FIMARDREN-867289 format. One record per residue (C-alpha): residue number from 1; x, y negated, z negated. Coordinates in steps of 0.5 Angstrom, whole numbers. Layout:
REC   i     u     v     w
REC NUM     X     Y     Z
...
END
This chain:
REC   i     u     v     w
REC   1   306  -159  -335
REC   2   306  -153  -339
REC   3   304  -146  -335
REC   4   300  -141  -339
REC   5   295  -136  -338
REC   6   289  -140  -341
REC   7   286  -143  -335
REC   8   280  -146  -335
REC   9   274  -142  -333
REC  10   272  -147  -327
REC  11   280  -146  -325
REC  12   280  -139  -325
REC  13   273  -138  -321
REC  14   276  -143  -316
REC  15   283  -139  -316
REC  16   279  -133  -315
REC  17   274  -136  -309
REC  18   280  -139  -306
REC  19   284  -132  -306
REC  20   278  -129  -303
REC  21   279  -133  -297
REC  22   286  -132  -296
REC  23   286  -126  -291
REC  24   280  -129  -287
REC  25   282  -132  -280
REC  26   283  -139  -281
REC  27   283  -145  -276
REC  28   284  -152  -278
REC  29   280  -156  -273
REC  30   273  -157  -271
REC  31   268  -155  -266
REC  32   265  -161  -261
REC  33   260  -160  -256
REC  34   260  -164  -250
REC  35   255  -165  -244
REC  36   258  -167  -237
REC  37   257  -167  -230
REC  38   262  -163  -225
REC  39   262  -168  -219
REC  40   259  -164  -214
REC  41   253  -167  -211
REC  42   249  -161  -210
REC  43   250  -159  -217
REC  44   244  -159  -222
REC  45   248  -163  -226
REC  46   247  -169  -221
REC  47   240  -169  -223
REC  48   241  -170  -230
REC  49   242  -162  -232
REC  50   249  -163  -235
REC  51   254  -157  -236
REC  52   254  -156  -244
REC  53   261  -153  -246
REC  54   264  -152  -253
REC  55   271  -154  -255
REC  56   276  -153  -260
REC  57   279  -160  -262
REC  58   286  -158  -266
REC  59   292  -162  -267
REC  60   298  -158  -264
REC  61   305  -162  -265
REC  62   302  -168  -267
REC  63   297  -169  -261
REC  64   290  -167  -260
REC  65   288  -162  -256
REC  66   281  -160  -253
REC  67   280  -152  -252
REC  68   274  -150  -248
REC  69   271  -144  -252
REC  70   267  -139  -248
REC  71   260  -137  -251
REC  72   262  -130  -253
REC  73   268  -133  -258
REC  74   264  -139  -261
REC  75   261  -135  -267
REC  76   269  -132  -268
REC  77   272  -139  -268
REC  78   266  -142  -272
REC  79   268  -137  -277
REC  80   275  -139  -277
REC  81   273  -147  -277
REC  82   268  -145  -283
REC  83   274  -141  -287
REC  84   278  -148  -287
REC  85   273  -152  -289
REC  86   271  -147  -295
REC  87   279  -146  -297
REC  88   279  -154  -297
REC  89   273  -154  -302
REC  90   277  -149  -306
REC  91   283  -153  -306
REC  92   280  -159  -308
REC  93   277  -156  -314
REC  94   284  -153  -316
REC  95   287  -160  -315
REC  96   282  -163  -319
REC  97   283  -158  -325
REC  98   290  -160  -324
REC  99   289  -167  -325
REC 100   285  -166  -331
REC 101   291  -162  -334
REC 102   296  -167  -332
REC 103   292  -172  -336
REC 104   291  -168  -342
REC 105   298  -166  -342
REC 106   300  -174  -341
REC 107   296  -175  -348
REC 108   299  -169  -351
REC 109   294  -164  -350
REC 110   296  -158  -347
REC 111   291  -155  -342
REC 112   295  -150  -339
END
């Protein structure tokens, strides 16, 4: 596939949006809310008012890890996870444009 400065407007927009995400903090993972009992018979959770915690689910060295997220850090961690989702969406757009370019090049038309 040939490289040229003539990129599709959609690709240029996706590239610009992806570049705007590069400097943001990013975590590949997901946030999970869990309600559980602690086992203390005199605790409120024994009467049904379970302890609710937020965890960051990530893969580290091929193993899933659940990291408890303190309440004061949840907004930051949520932004980091959302940045990854946005970046993935932009990469999907760029990939689709590249696939279209490949298919056009394969047919003798030069897109890039």
